[in-house]
N, C-alpha and C positions, 0 to 999 in steps of 0.2 A: 794682470789683475785676475784674481781667482773668481770662481763662480759665486762664492759666498759674498765677496766684496762687491761684485757686479749687482747681485740681488739686493744687497743692503744699500746701494746707491740709488735705488728706485727703479731699476730695470728688471722686470720679471722675465725669467727664462721661460721658454715654450712649455716645458713640463709643469712649471708653476702655474701658468695660465690655464692649462688643461685641468690641473688639479682644482683650481678655484672654480672653474665652470662645473666640474663634476660635483664639487662640494655644494654648489648652489642648487643643482638639480636634486641632489639627495635631500637637502634641507627642505626643498619644496615638497617632495614626496612625503617626508615625515610630517610636515605641517598639514598636508592633505589628510593623512591618516588620523591625525590628532583632531582635526576640525571637521570630520566628515558629517557630523550632525549639527555643526554650528553654522549659522548664516555668515556669508562672507561680505565684507564691505566692498564698496566700489573700487577702491584702490587695489585691494588684493585680487579681485576678479580681473581687473585690467592686466595686472602683472602676470597672472597665470595664463590668460589668453595670449599675451605677447610671447611667453615662453613656449606655449604649445604651437603657435604659428611659426616661431623660429625653428623649433625642432622638426616639425613636419615639413616646413619649407625646405630645410637643408636636406632632408631625406628625399623629397620630391626632386630637388635640383640634382642630386646625385644620380637618381634614376634616369632623369632626362638626359644628363650628360653621358651616361653609359649607353643609352639608346642611340644618341647622336653618333657616338664612336662606332657602334655596331653598324649603323646605317651607312656611315662614310666608308667603313671597311668593306662592306658588301658592294658598294658602288665601284670601289677600286679593283675588286676581284673579278675575274672572268666567270663565265657561266659554270665551267667545270669546278672551279674553286668554290663558288657559291653553293653548288650542289653538294660538294664535299663537306662544307661546314654544316649544312642542314642534316646530312647523314650522320655526322658526328654528334649533333645535338640529339637526334633521335636515338642513337646508340647509347648515349649517356643517360637519357631518360629511361631507356629500357633497363639499363644496369641498376639505376636507382630503384625502379619498381621491383627488380629481382631481389636486391638486397633487403628491401622492406618486407618482401614476401618471406624470405628466409628468416629474418629476425622474428617475424610474427610466428613462424612455425616453431622455431626453437624456444621462443620466449612468449608463450600465450598470455602470460600475466601482463604483458605490455598492452594488450588489447583493451581499449577504453569502452567498448560496447558492453552493455549489460544484458545482451541477448544470449541465448544458449548457442554454443559453438559445437559443430559436428566435425569430428576428425575420423577419417577412414584409414585404418591401419591395414597394411598388407605385406606379404613377404617381399622385401626390398630387392630391387635390381642393383647391379653394380653402379656405384656413383650416386645412388638415391637412398633416402631414408625411408623407413617404413611408413611414415606419414606423408610422403611425397616431397619432402624437402630435398634440396640439392646439397650433397655432402661436399666439404671443401677438398680441393685437389691435394693439398698438403696438410699434414697434421697440425692443428693449432697449438703447437708447443714451441714457443719462440727459441728456446735454448738449443733445439736440434735443427732448425731450419737451414743453418749454414753448412750442415754436413750431409744434407740430402742430395743424392745424385739422381739416378733414374728411379722413379717412384711409380708404384702400381696405383690404379684407381682405387678409391676407398670402397669398403663394403661394410654394411651395418648388419649385425647379427643379434638376435634375441638370446639372452642367456637362459638356458634350460636347466632342468634338474641335473642332468648328466654333466653339464658344464661346471656345476658347482659341487659335484660329488668329489670328495677328497680322494677317494680310492681311484678315481679316473685320472686326475691331475692333467687335464688337457682341455683345450678350447677347440671344439669342432668347427670345421669350415665347410661352407657350401661348395659342392663340386663345380658349380657354374662359376663361382668366384675364382677358384683355383685355376681353372682352364682359361677364363676370359681376362683376368687381371693379373694374377700372380705369375703364371708361366712366362709371360713376356719379360719379366724382371730377372728370371733365372738365366744363368750362363750355360753353355754347353757342358754336359756331364752332370748337371744338377737336376735334370728333369726326373731322374729316378729317385723318388722320395721314400722308397722303402727303407733305405738305410737311415735317412734323416739328414737335414742340413742345419748346422748351428745358426741361430738367429739371436741377435741382441735386440731385445724389445724394450722400448721406452714407455713409461706411463706419463700421465699429464703433468707430473712434477719433475720430469727428466730423470727419474730413477731407472736404473738399468736392471734387466733380468736376462739370464742366460736360458734360452729355450731351444727347442729343436722343431723344425718344420718336417712333419713326417706323414707318411701315408701307409695305411694297412687296411686290408679288407675293403678297399675302395673308399675308405674314410680318410679325410685330410684333417690334420689338427696341429696346433702348437702345444707341445707338452714339455715337461721338465721343470720349468720354473713357474708354471701357471698357478699352482697352489699358493706360492709365495706372493704372487701378484694379487690374488684374491684376499689373502690375509692382510696385506698392507693396505688394502682398501678400508679396512676397519679403522685405521688410524685417522681417516677423514670423517669418522663417525657416520658414514653412509655405506655400510656393508652391502655387497651385492645381494640382490634378491632375484629369484627366478621369475621369468616372464616380464617383469616390469623394467628390468635394467637391460639396456642395449649397448653393445660395444661397437665402435667403429675401428676398423683395422686398416693400416697401410703397411705395405712391405716395400722397402727401398734399398738401394745400394749406397753404402757409405762413400761420400765424394772422394775421400783420400785413400782409404784402405780397400775400398771396393767390396768389403764384407757385406753379407746380407743382414739387414736390420729391419726392425718393425716398430710401429707405434700403435698404441691402443688408448682410445679415449672412451668415455661412456656418458650416457644420459638416461634419465628415468622417464618413462611414458606411462600412460594409463592402460596398458595392456596387461590385464590380469590373467589372461589365458594364452596358451601358445598360439602363435600365428602360423597357420599351415599354408603351404604353397597353393596358389590358385584359390585362396579363400580370404575374404576380407572381414575385418572386425570394425564395427562402427561404434564409436564412443561419443556420447553426448555429455558435455559438462558445461557448467556455468562459467562464462568468462569473468575474470576478476576485474574489479574496477582499478583504473590506473591512479 
């Protein structure tokens, strides 16, 4: 007998019962919205109260059952296992707070407060953003995650006038970043950057650019295809602007070919002036309503 025949013979399938229950709840909500200014008769009031008690009671029973299972599990575990579970709960709570902090830093518009928010911008350290947020260990580009081998720690840099000057055609790097994060990714014989090392750089859309990692006059930079990288940004209708646009750079080894690669993403901040080393810039702005 098919499902349709069984249903037509008067036997409701589980999904049909669930659908009918959901349909009843939705109709009740619609009726409430329609009658929010109309007095309810005694029968309707009793029906709504019964539905509320049934829904809240089911949720309360689920919570109580979960608590009983947790309590029974803790009784069966030894003291060491019990302590391990508590440590895991604390660690998970810490990670959730960290993720919420990062999301608020990257997306201030999600803040529901109507109070003025103060952000202190400063020259970033390796792995940290200029506003104090923690940068992701890997570039947030899903298309390239499966080819990333050994990867440097990320570094955020404010785009300056010279970075966007077409005659320069290069993105300057901080010496601290090169020595602290980039050098460990290089192989023997690649430390001499005076000649330059070919680097395949990916943007946020997985587009590739051929550049060179080079050093001259104690300055480190990516050059070669940087102008094309900047020009393609105009296709997104958000061309780079000096001081307000910040790029995050990762340098990594290709998992298969072992060639040197890089990834560059960007974001825009309220920094209208250059951020100097050992100097902070305080920006006050009104938090947007959620």
